[in-house]
LOZAFI-111551 format. One line per 4 residues: number of its first residue (from 1); their letters; for each residue x, y, z of C-alpha. Coordinates in nm, 2 decimals, decimal comma. Layout:
NUM> A> X/Y/Z; ...
***
This chain:
1> XXXX> -0,14/2,16/6,13; -0,48/2,10/5,89; -0,80/2,34/5,98; -1,16/2,22/5,88
5> XXXX> -1,43/2,46/5,84; -1,80/2,44/5,68; -1,94/2,67/5,46; -2,29/2,70/5,30
9> XXXX> -2,25/2,70/4,92; -2,53/2,83/4,65; -2,84/2,60/4,70; -2,82/2,53/5,06
13> XXXX> -2,53/2,30/5,02; -2,25/2,26/5,28; -1,88/2,24/5,17; -1,64/2,09/5,42
17> XXXX> -1,28/2,23/5,39; -1,06/1,98/5,56; -0,71/2,09/5,45; -0,59/2,40/5,26
21> XXXX> -0,67/2,38/4,89; -0,88/2,05/4,93; -1,28/2,09/4,93; -1,51/1,79/5,01
25> XXXX> -1,86/1,87/4,91; -2,14/1,71/5,08; -2,33/1,64/4,78; -2,71/1,53/4,87
29> XXXX> -2,94/1,75/4,99; -3,06/1,73/5,35; -3,45/1,71/5,20; -3,35/1,35/5,06
33> XXXX> -3,31/1,23/5,44; -3,65/1,34/5,54; -3,81/1,10/5,32; -3,64/0,82/5,55
37> XXXX> -3,87/0,74/5,84; -3,57/0,70/6,04; -3,41/1,02/5,92; -3,72/1,26/6,00
41> XXXX> -3,67/1,55/6,18; -3,94/1,86/6,16; -3,85/2,16/6,02; -3,76/2,35/6,35
45> XXXX> -3,59/2,07/6,52; -3,37/2,09/6,23; -3,32/2,43/6,24; -3,22/2,45/6,62
49> XXXX> -2,98/2,17/6,54; -2,83/2,37/6,25; -2,78/2,64/6,45; -2,61/2,51/6,74
53> XXXX> -2,25/2,67/6,82; -1,95/2,41/6,80; -1,95/2,47/7,16; -2,29/2,36/7,22
57> XXXX> -2,20/2,06/6,98; -1,94/1,96/7,25; -2,15/2,02/7,54; -2,42/1,77/7,33
61> XXXX> -2,11/1,53/7,32; -2,05/1,55/7,65; -2,40/1,50/7,75; -2,37/1,20/7,58
65> XXXX> -2,04/1,06/7,76; -1,87/1,13/7,44; -1,60/1,33/7,59; -1,31/1,21/7,45
69> XXXX> -1,47/1,31/7,12; -1,48/1,66/7,20; -1,10/1,75/7,08; -1,19/1,56/6,75
73> XXXX> -1,48/1,75/6,68; -1,32/2,10/6,79; -1,01/2,02/6,55; -1,26/1,96/6,27
77> XXXX> -1,49/2,28/6,34; -1,79/2,06/6,35; -2,09/2,28/6,46; -2,46/2,22/6,43
81> XXXX> -2,48/2,22/6,07; -2,19/1,94/6,04; -2,37/1,76/6,30; -2,66/1,76/6,10
85> XXXX> -2,48/1,68/5,79; -2,33/1,36/6,02; -2,68/1,27/6,12; -2,81/1,29/5,73
89> XXXX> -2,50/1,11/5,63; -2,56/0,82/5,89; -2,93/0,81/5,79; -2,85/0,77/5,37
93> XXXX> -2,55/0,56/5,40; -2,42/0,38/5,71; -2,08/0,26/5,58; -1,97/0,63/5,45
97> XXXX> -2,10/0,76/5,77; -1,83/0,52/5,96; -1,57/0,59/5,70; -1,61/0,96/5,79
101> XXXX> -1,62/0,97/6,14; -1,30/0,73/6,14; -1,10/0,95/5,88; -1,21/1,27/5,87
105> XXXX> -1,27/1,33/6,24; -1,01/1,07/6,35; -1,23/0,87/6,64; -1,06/0,55/6,60
109> XXXX> -1,22/0,39/6,91; -1,53/0,18/6,74; -1,76/0,19/7,06; -1,74/0,58/7,02
113> XXXX> -1,84/0,56/6,67; -2,14/0,34/6,76; -2,23/0,56/7,06; -2,23/0,84/6,82
117> XXXX> -2,45/0,71/6,57; -2,72/0,62/6,83; -2,70/0,94/6,99; -2,73/1,08/6,61
121> XXXX> -3,02/0,86/6,54; -3,19/0,95/6,85; -3,11/1,32/6,84; -3,19/1,54/7,14
125> XXXX> -3,09/1,87/7,19; -2,86/1,99/7,48; -3,10/2,19/7,72; -2,98/2,53/7,64
129> XXXX> -3,01/2,47/7,27; -3,38/2,38/7,33; -3,45/2,74/7,49; -3,25/2,93/7,23
133> X> -3,46/3,11/6,99
***
């Protein structure tokens, strides 16, 4: 099977490895998104999201009625940094977001994709993540 992982590269760029030997770069810096009013999150909130574990991301999905998406996020290894990248991509380029969710996360039900987009736009941390320091 294919494995996915995200690692931070020099300059804060995150690299997503979706299959052996294939590296996909998220070329845009998250700072670009902060200029867009829809994408604005304060630094503390961004840090809280970025520090979420994969388990916390899965809990967040369940809290928003996206239980069916949990296995896809687990298989792709999406943690808080990956979730933040998805949110930033949604704000920057909605068509690219939908394509990425469908191809990379294998979420085929359009209703789930729409719900995920809505939850990312109005991002709320899970209760447990809000209290973590």
